[in-house]
N, C-alpha and C positions, 0 to 999 in steps of 0.2 A: 302921434307915433307916442307908443307909452316910454313913460322916464321911469329910466333906471337911480332907484335907492343909491344913494351916495354907502359902502361902505363904513360900517364901525368898527371903532378900534380905541379902546382904552385903556389911557396911562395913568397908572400908580407910581407914585415917587414922594413921600414923605418930604420931601421937599418942594414947599408950592413956586418956589422962583423954575425949579428945577423943570416940576408940572407945567405949572402956565403954558411955558415960552415949546416944548413938548405940545402941550393942547393945540396955544396958534400958529405953529409952524403946521399943524398937518391939517387942521377946518382951513387955511390958507392952501392945500392942497386938491379941499374938494372934500376931505373924509368926512362923518361924522365923530367926533371925539368926546369921549365922559372919564371926566379926569377927576380921580380920587387921592386921595393924600394917606389912605389904608388900605390893604387888603384886605381887610370887617366886610369898610363901603364896599369895594369892586367888587368881591363875591354878591351883596345882595342886587348889584347892579346886573351880575351878569346873569343871575337867577331870575330877572324883571328884563332885558333887556337881549336882541338880537347882537351878537358880539362874531367879528372875523376875524380879530388878532388883536392884545395882549402884549404890554410894550410896561412893562414892571423895575422896578427900581431890584437891583439883588439885599441894598443893607436898609432895611424900614426895624422901625423899634420893636412894633409890636409883632408883624408876621414878615418873613425874611422873602426874598423873591421865588427862593428853595419851593418854602408850605402854598407861597400863596399860588403857583403853577399850580403843583399838585392837586389844589385843593379846588381851583379850576379845569382843572379835567376833569375832575369827576364830573362836576356837572355838566360839560363837553367834551366829551375823547377828543373831538377832533378840533377842538381849538390849537392856534399859532402861538407860542409866546417866544416872544423877544427878552434877556434880560440886559440892565443896562446896569453900569457899575461906575464909580470914579478911583475904586482899587482892586484894580482888577490883579490878576495874577495867573499863570498857565493853569493850577489847578484850578480854580474859582470856576476857571471856562471848562477845562472835562469837567467839573461836576454837573456843571449847567447842565452841559449837551448828554451827558450820559443819564440826565435828569429828564429830556423834552427837552428841551429850550431848541427853538428853532438856528436862533441866532446870538450873538455876546457882543452887546456893542459897548466901549467904554467911553466917558465924560473926557473932554470935551466933545461933542458930539463934530464929524465933518461931515453936517448937513446932503452934499448931495450922494455921499455913499448911505447916508444912511435912508434916504428918499429908495433907494435903491435895493435896499434889504427888503425895505418894509413893501416896494412896489411886487419883491418874491416872495415877499411872505405871503403876499396873502395872494399873488396866484396860484400857492403851493395849498392857498387854502381854498379856492374853490374849483381843485381838482380836488380834490379830500371830496368837497360838497359833492362834486359832480358823483363821484365810485361809489358812497355811501349810497349816493339816490338811486346809481343803477343797482346798487346792491339789495336794498329792497323792492325796487320791481325786481327783481328776479327775485327773491323771497316771496312775493304777491301774485307772481305769475307762477311758483312750483306752487306756491300753496293753495290757486283755483285749479291748477291744474289735477291735484292731487283730491281736490275733492271731485274734479270733474268725473273721475278717475273713480272713483270711490259711486260715482251718481251710475256710473255705468256702469259697473257693476251691479249693488244695489236692481235699477231696473232689468242686470238680463237674468236674474237670480229670480224676482218676481219674475220674467217670462216662463224661463222655465218648471215653475211650479204651476204655470200656469196651463202652460203644455202639460205636464207628468198630469195633472189633478185634474185639469178644465175636460181636455181635449183625449188624455189617455183615458181616461173616464168612459167618453161616449165613444173611443173607437172600440172598447171593450165590450159593451154597453151592444154598438153596431154586430160587432160580431157574432155575440150570442143569440142575437135577433137570427141573424145568419143560419146558424148550426138550427136553429129551431126549426128555419126553411128548408132543411136538406130533407127530410124524408115525403115533406110533404109535392117536395119538384120532384121525386124522384119517380120516373116509371116504373113501376112495378112490373112491366115486363120484360122490357131491358134493363131492368139499375142502370140508366143512365140517367145521369143528375141533370136539371137544363140548363145550357150553357149561361144563364144568364145572371142564375145563381153563382156556379164556377170564376163566372170574369167577374163576377163582383166580391169572394172571395179573397181573388187573387189583387186585387184595386186595392184590398185592401191590408191585404198583407206587405202590399208593394208603402203602404201610406203607414201606415205601425213602423217599420224599418224607417223610414223618410223623418220621420217625428224621430225617433233613437236619436238618427243621426243625427238631428237639429239638437236637440238637449242637450245630446254629449257639445256639441258647437257654444252650444252658448255658455255652459261651464260645467267642464267635463269631473266625472265624479272623481275621475281616478286623481286630479289634481284635490280637491280635500281631503283623500281616502290618503293617498299615501306620495304627493308632496311636486313640487312642480317636475324635476327631473324625470320620475317618471309619466307624468302627466305632458313631456315634452315628447318621451322616446317614445307614446302612445297616439299621441297627433301624428311625430314623424314615418312610422308605420304603414297608418293611414291613408296616409299623404302621397306615400312612397308605394304604395299602389295602382292609386288614383294618379298618378304624373308620371310616375315611369323612371323618377330621380334614385340614384341611389345613395344613402339619404344614414349618416353611420353619426348617433349619437354616443358622445361620453363626461365625464362627469362624477364628483366622490358619489356613491352610494348613500355613504354613512354622513353627507352633510346635516349639521342641523335643519331643522322649516326653517325657513325663512318668515317675517308677518305676511297675512294675508296677502295683501294688497301688494306688495313685492312680486310674490308669486305671483300672484294673477297678471300681475304689472308682467314676469317676463316672458310668464307662457304667450301671450299677446304679440309680444316683438317677437317672439318663435313663429309665432303664425305670420304676422306680417312678412318677416323675410323668407318665410318660404316662397306666401306666397308670390312675393317681385321678384325670386328666381323662376317660379314656374312662368312665369309672362313676359320677362327681360329676357334673363342672364342669358337662356340656351343652354344649362351647364349638366350634364352629367351625373356630376356627384358632390352631398353638399357636404358636412362637417360640423359638426354643434356640440362644443363642448361647454361646460358649468360645473366652474369649479372656484370651491373658499377659500382664499389666500390667508386670515388672521381675518384682520375686518375687513376685508373686501373681495367682493362675492362679483365675479368675473364669467362674461357671458360672451362668448361669439359663436359665428353663424361663417362660412366659410366654403365658395364655391368657386367651382373653375371653369363659370361662365366668359364670353364675352368680352368684361367689364366695365366701367364707364370713366367717364371725366366729370369727378362728382362737383366742382363746381358750376359743371353744363350741365347738372339734373334736369334742372328746375322748367329751362327752355326746351330743351331736348325730349323732355314727358311729361306731362303733368301728375299723368295716374303715379308713376314713380316718384317722381317728387314730393305727393303726398301721403305715401308710405314714407317715404323718409320720415319728412316731418310725423308722421302718427307716433313712429316707435321713438322719435325723439324726445316726443311730450311726454310719452308713456316713461319714458327714462327723469324724465328732468321734475314729473309727478310723483317717485318713490325718492330720490334725492341722487340723482347716477347722471351720470352721462352717454351720451353714445358721441361711436366715434365710426367713420366712413375709409375703410383705403383701398381703393378700388382704381385700374388701370385698363386701357384698354387694352386685350387680347387676352387681360394676368386674370381676371376676377372678382371675385369681391369682400372682402374683409367687413365685417358689424362685430362691432365690438363696446360690449355696454360692462360701466363699472363702477361699482354699485357698494356707496360707504355703509357698515351698517355697526 
């Protein structure tokens, strides 16, 4: 079994006897204790050692407890500090708490109460540290998601360019070659062209159309030229013709352009949301709203389909759950949040909120 290191407490008191008594008491409780008679020495130790709790005297000659606490929090903003004094007043207690002290203890100590207060302070420290670690983890995951989204879009652009400059040019050359065969393969008496040439030209035409649609799906030109609202409208029109869904797009046409990754992420979220609606919702109508309210951009995709229980979506349909996960990751990659509101028989609302 791995041994857990004891929590570290720094005790600061210019009265050596008082500092030693506190240090010995805490050591007997199993803590690792560092004792100092001046704030300057304690700050030097704090820069070199991990510390979970500071217990400092309020009245000290070189640096009072208030000043020491402020400087300690500059080193570690999550530091828990407790004030100790033999000259307590209501005002000093209020001032200490205003400055960020966790608690205020008067001399002589009630050791039972002191033990409980220290235990509570260390529990708060553990919770604060856990929350900070979770925040760091969330920030790291968000940064990773952002880098992944950027890499995906760069790869999409590369593929689009390859299709346009490579395959597209080859198709043009192939079309020219087929055109050059028109006269040799046309019967001079009947004026009829060889059916194989006609079929080949029809296949080429369909292939060109497929490539154009593929290029547009990879990275729509309208997005770069006119912005995300125009791109959503264009995609919705095409999607409506393909699926029969009635899709209404509303938004602020004069909304300023957003950062590139934000625009493409919102566009991809709409693509994913509409795909989910077509596959699973059995809806007839969808409304899409994109607005900017101050520093907040709000995207809503609402359908009138069968709805679902969001808490059971993963168990009920793995494919749909992946769609929701993709939308959520894209939202978080641009610093946003995604929320789902749905009930069986009452449709679904996808809400994306971004601070810009």
